[in-house]
N, C-alpha and C positions, 0 to 999 in steps of 0.2 A: 348533498351526500358526497360528491366528489371533493369539494373543498374540505369537508370534515376529515376525509382520509389524509389530506396534507396537513391539516391543523392539529389533529388529535395526538396527544402524547402516547407513547408506547411504554408501558410500565414494567412488563416482565422480561426477564433475560432472554428467554427463548423467542418471544414475540419481537423484541428489539433486534435480536440477531437475525431473525428471518427478514425483517424489514430492511435492515442495513445490508444484509447479504444479498437479497434479491436486487436491490437498487445498485449495490456494488457490482453485482454480476452484469447488470445492464451497462454500468459505467465501463467495466472492463471490456465488454463486447464492443462498445463504441471506441474504446481505446485500441482494441485490436484492429477495428476497421480503420482507425487513424493510422496505425503502423502499416497496415496493408497498402493504404493509399500512398503513404510516404515511400515504402519500399518499391511499389510499382512505378512510381514517378522517378525516383532517383537511384534505386538499387543500393546495395551495401557499399557505397563509395564515398567520394570526397564531400559531396554536399551534405549527406547525413552525418559524416564525421564532424563537419563544421557546426551543423545544427545542434548536435548533442553536446559538443564542447562548449558552445555559447551558452547553453543552459546552465552549466555547472556552477559558475560563480554567482549569478543572480539567485539561483536556487539554493546555494549554500547560505548566502546572506539571509534569505527568507526563512530557511529552516532554522538557522541559529537564533534569529531575533524573534520571529513570530511564533513558530511552532515550539521553540524552546520555552518561551514565556507562557504559552497557553496550556500546553499539555501537562506541564509540571505544576502549575499554580492556579490558573484561572478557574477551572471547573471545581476543584475542591473548595475554594473560597466562595465562589458563586453559589454553591450548593447550600450555604447557610441561609440563603434567601429564597430558595426554590424547594418546593416539595410537591410530590404527586403531579409533576408536570406543570406547575404554575409558580409564578413569582409572588412571594408573600410580602416583600419589603421593597420600598422605593430605593433603598440604598444599593440595591443590585444594579440599578442604572447609573448611579453615581460611580460605582466601581467599574462598570463596563465602559462608560465614557472616558474615565480617567485612563484606563488601560488602552482604549482605542486611540486616543489622541497622542499619548506618550509613545506608543509603538509606531504610529504613523509618522510622527515627527522624526523619530530616531531612524526609521527605515528610509525616509526621504533623504536625510542627511547622508546615510551610507550609500544610497543609490547615486547621489550626486558625485560622491567620491569614486564610486565604481565606474560611472560614465567618464569622468576625467582621466582615470587611470586604466581604461579598458585595454590599451595596447600592452603595457607590461603584464597585466593580469592574463591576457590571452597567451602571451609567451610563456607564462608560468604554467598554465593549465594544459597547453598542447605544444610542448617544446619540439616535438617531432614533426610538426606541420610545416609545409612550405610557406613562403611569404604571402602568396596569394590566398591560401587557406586561412592564415592568421588574420589577414586584413578583413576577410569576411566574418570571421569569429568576432572581431572587434565591433563591426557594424551591428551584427545580430545581438550581441551581448548588451549594447546600449539600449536597444529597443526593449529587450526582455526585462530590463530593470523596471520599466513602466508596468509591465504585466504583474510583476511580483509586488509592486506597491499596491495595486488593486487587490491582489490576493491577500495581502496582509490585513486589510480592512475586512474582507470577506471571511477570513479565517477566524477573526474575533467573533463575528456574528455566528459563525458555525459552532464555536464553543458554547455560546448562549443556547443554541438549538440543542446541542448535546446535553447540556446541564438540565434543560427543561424537557428532555426526552422527546423532542420533535425530530426524530431520526429521518423521517421521510424527506423533509426539505433539506436537511443536512446532507443526505446521501444523493439528492437530486443535483446539487450544485456541481460535483465533478463530471456528471454526464454532459451538462451544457458547456462545461469548460472544454471537453474534448470535441464537442460539436464545433466550437469556435475555431479550434486548431484545424479541423477538417476543412472548414470553409476557407481557411487561409491557404491550404494546399490547392483546393479546387478553384478558388475565385481570385485570390490575391497574388499567387505566384505568377500568373500570366502577365499582369501589368507591372509588378514590382520585382520580378525575378526571385531568386532565393530569399530575398528580404521579406517576401510575402509570408514565408514561414514564421518569421519573428512577429509580424503584425497579426498573424492568425493566433498566436499565443496571447497577445494583448486582447484580441476580440474574445477569446475564450475566458480570460480573467474577468472581463467586463460582464459576460453572461453569468459567471460564477457569483459575482458581487450582487447582481440584480436578484438572483434566486435567494441568496442568504438574507438580503435586505428585506424582501417580502416576508420571509420566515420569521425574522425577529419582530417585524411589525405586528404579525399575528400574535406573537407572544405577549406584546404590550410594551415593547421597547420604546423608550422616549429619548431622543437625542437632544443634548444641550451641551454647550461648551464648558468643559472643565478639564484641566490637566494638572491637578494638584498632587503633590507628593505627600500632603499632610494626611490623606485618607489612610487609615491603618491597614485596610485590605490591600490597597495599592502598594504600600511599603512592604507588606509581607509577600505579595506576589513578586516584587522585584528582588527581594531577598532569596526567594526560592528559585528565581529565574537563573541566577548566575551559574550554579553547578549544572543545571540542565542545559544552558547554553554551551558550557564547556563539554558536556556529554555529547550533545549533538554536533559540536565542533569536531569531536573525535570521529563520529560516524561520517560526517561530511569529508573529513580528512581521508577516511578509507576510500571513498569514491573518487576523491581527487587523485589519490595515489594510483588507483586502478585506471583512471582516465589518462594520467601521465604515462603509465606503462603501456596502455593500449595504443596511445598516439605514436609510440616508438616502434610498434610492431608493423606488420604489413599494412598497406593501404586498405581501409575498410574495416580494420580490426575493432576500432572504437564503435563503429556502427553495428558490427556483429555482436559485440558485448552488450550494447544498449538494447538492441532488438531482442536478444535472448533474455536479458534481465526484465524487459517489459512483459515478455510472455510468461516468465516464471512468476512475476508479481501478480498475474491473473488469479491463481488460486490462493496465493498468500494474502493478497489484498482483500479478496472476498471473504476468506475464512478467518485468518488471524486478526486482521484489522477490524472486521465486523464484530467478532466476539469481544475484542478488546474495547471497542467503542461502546458496545452494549453493556458490558460488565462494569466499566469505569465508574459511572455515577453510583451504582450499587456498592461497589467496593469502597468508594470514598465515604459513603454514608455509614457503612459498617466500621470503617477505620475511625471515623469521627466519634462514633458511639463506643469505641474500644470493644466491639463485639467480634472477637477473634473467631468464634465458631461460625458466625454468619459469613465473615470474610472468607474463611477457608472453604466453606460449602459453595459459595458463589464462584470462587476461583477454580475449585475442582470441577464444578459443573461446566464452566466455560471451557476448560482445557479438554475435558472428556468429550463434549459435544463437538469441539473443533477437530479433535483427533479423528473422530468418526468420519469426517468429511475429507480431511487432509491426507489420510493414508491412501484411499483409492485415487485421489487426485494426483498424488506423487507417482503412483504406478502408471496412470494414464499418460502423464507427461514424460515418464521415463521410457515406456515401451512403445508409445505412439508419437514420439517426438518428431520424427521426419514427417509424418502425416500432418501433425499440428502446424509445423513451420510452413509446409508447402501450401496448406489450405489458407492459412492466415496471411502469409507474406508472399507466396509464390505467384507473382504476376509481373508483367512488364520487364523492367530492368533487373529484377531479382531472379537470378538464374539458379540452376541446380547446385552449382558450386557454393553459392551463398547459402542455399538451403542446408547443405551438409555442415558447413561451418557453424551456422546458428543452431542446428539440431544437436550437434555434439556438445556445444556450450550449454544448451538448455538441459541436457541430460545431467550434467554435473551440478547445475543449479538445483535440479529436482531432488538430489540427495539430501538437501537441507530444508525442504519445505516445512517439515514438522518443527524444526528448530526455529526457523524464522517466525512462524506463526505463534509459537509458544512465547517467544521473546516479547512480542507485542503485548500479550496478556501479563507476563511477568513485570514488564516495565510499568504498566498501569497499576499493578499491585503496589509497587514502590511509590508511585505518585500518590496513591490513595493515602499513604502514610506520610505524605509530603517529604519523601526522601528522593531527592534527585542526585545525590552524591554517589550512591552505590552503582546505579547504571553508568555514571561517568567513569568510575574506576574499572568496571567490567569492560566498558568500551575501549578504554585506554590499553588494557591488557590485550584485548582482541586485535587492536590496531597493530601492535608490535608483531603479533603472530601473523596477521595478514600480510604485513610488509615482507617478512622473510619467506612466507609460504608462496606469495605471488612471484617473487623473484626466482625462487627455486623451481616451482611447478611450470612456469611459462618457458623455462629453458630446458625442460626434459625433452630428450630426443626420442622420437617415435621410430618404429622399425624401418620406415622408408627414409629416415634421415632428417625429416622435418622436425622443427621444434614444436612442442605442445602449444605454445603461443597463447592466444586469447582463451582457449579452453582451460589452460592452466590457471588463469585468473579466476574463472568460475569455480574450479576445484578449490582454490585457496579460500575463496569467499565462503563456500559451503563448510569447509573445515572450521573456519573462524566462527561461523554462526553456531555450530554444534557446541564448540567449546564455550562460547559466550552464554548460551542457554544453560549449560551445566553449571557455570559459575553463578549466574543470577539465581537459579533454582536453589542451589546449596545455601546461599546467603539468606534468601528470603525464608527458607525453611528453618534456619537457625533463629530467625526473628519471631516467627509465629508458632513454632513447635512442630507443625505438620502442614503439608499442602494437600492433604487428602489422598496420598499415594495408595492407601489401602483400598480406595474405591477406583482410582485411576488404573492401577496395574491389572486387575482382573479383566476389566473392559478392554484394555489395550491388548491383552493376550488374545481375546476373542477376535478383535479387529485384525490382528496380524494373521490369524488363521484364515479369516475371510479374505484378507488381502492376498494371501498366497493362492487361494482358489481363484480369485479375480485375475491374478497375473497369468496363471496357467490357461484360463479360458481365453484371455485376450491374445496370448501368443498363438493358441490354436486357431482362433477365429481369423487372425491375420493371414494364416496360410491357406485358408479356404477361399479367400476372395480373388486372388490373381487369375484363376481360370475363368472367373465369371465377369469381372469388371476390368477395364483397361486402366492400368495405373499410370498411364502417360497423360491422362486428362485430369482436370480439376475435379470433376464429378466422380471419377473413379477413385481418386485418393480420398475424397470426402466420404464416399460410401464405405470404403475400407475402414476408415477411422471410426465412423459412426457405428458400423456393424461390430467391430472388435471392441470398441470402448463401451458400447451399449450392453453387449453380452457380459463383459467383465463387470461393469457396475451393477447390473441386475444380479449377477452371481454374488457379489459382495453383500448387497442388501439382503438377498435370500439367506445367505449363510449367517449373517448377524441376527436375522429374525429367528432362524432355526436354533441358534445358540442362546436365544433369549438375552441378547445384549441389552443392558440397561439403557445405554445411550440411544439405541434405536428407538426404544419406547418413549424416552424423554422427547426426542425430536418429533416422533410421530404425533404424540399428544399435543406438543406445542403447535405444530402445523394445523392440527385439527381445531385447536382453540382459536388460532389467529385467522384462519381462512374459512374452513368449512363450517364452523359453528356460526359464523356471521351469515352465511347463506341460509342455514337452517332457521336462524332467528328471523331473517328477512321473510322467509316463506311463512313463518308462523305469525308475522306481523308484530314482532317485538324488536327491541334495540338492545344490543349488548354493550 
């Protein structure tokens, strides 16, 4: 019974989004625990500056070569051999092993180059660091290349799991990845010093690979040596890969630019930016990424059949359901930002000053939650049509905007004479995401004729009304707690956040129910089919 839960394919959009969303939520919780442990141990200071800077180059190479190859090309091509959650043709494994070995060989070569030239790369990524900090960046970076090599193999297996709709095992892998990083902080830092953080990343990557390997074995994956470029699917994948690699190169360039700028600001600025980004990715990753992952195989199938109506309906449904969740999430992170930061990160060396800096940065990230989440779905729409060029162009345009906005906003002077600093980088990022979403939306709409706006806009209007009520209730609830609980303690801040956030979210759900919002009913019925119907079937002695 338990094994069936992990092995069973998830075939509907709502059910898949629920599975991925719930497990993504668990993964983000573990990720927040990871950040809390890191912040408590080291604070927003030099060690975390080094740790996050060391991540940048290995992560960039991984994102370009592996994610670039897979998200744009692997799943639509693999879908030719998979249907209803199963593999119909042995050629699927020929294609998988070809891509696996070619990517692994290429990444290994790039990793060797990265290890050899770690010193100049560290100077490029963090020019504002002291020589001591740069030396530690070099050491960590070399170890982290090993972690990304393991992740490159695991990510290919993860794409097989997505294509066969085994979303449980796919979404479980990031959870164990974060567990490995946490073990690095708790166990490996003591004997190895700060380098224990880097080895914790390697341990997490190994855990990630083990889970995804078990998942593909259950699907029926057969490993054998092949690395041929003669396979037509492999050649097509490589052809589609180039523009996607360039597109992701543009995205990674954005983060490199932000890292360079943060390294030149006050000590701890890079840590503040990264911690705030990790917090803001909690709702974006759970909602935007989950719905994009769940919708992608379906969008790819409709695009392959040239069924525009089915494509638009799936796209519209994914966007509407995602917006239903992302709107209240944005309000919670905007209005309860200090409570969130203090509860998640406020321990040990992470003091109240660090809390304020991260909270202010988080608030500006929250302004673009909706845009970031929609971009994930939009990009999957382009990939379904095997178009990786348009996202590349949109990314290039947004990078130029981000560069000028970051320089301008980070230098804005506040009333007390301080520069806007790292918060300005977050504001520039949010502005860029909104503009990029608008551009991608407009171009895709020209291609398919409509993106279902006639169904999106009425629901969005009702959600905004509910969101306004949610915000008013949250603000009022916040003022009721200080006389009752001590806000100088962890439990006091936690209770204030839970009370205000819980009342606000309950208000949002109640208003959307009262307004008969279609998205509320879609999600309610999907949860009923996925969860409660199984309990009823079990009680009746049947199997759904």
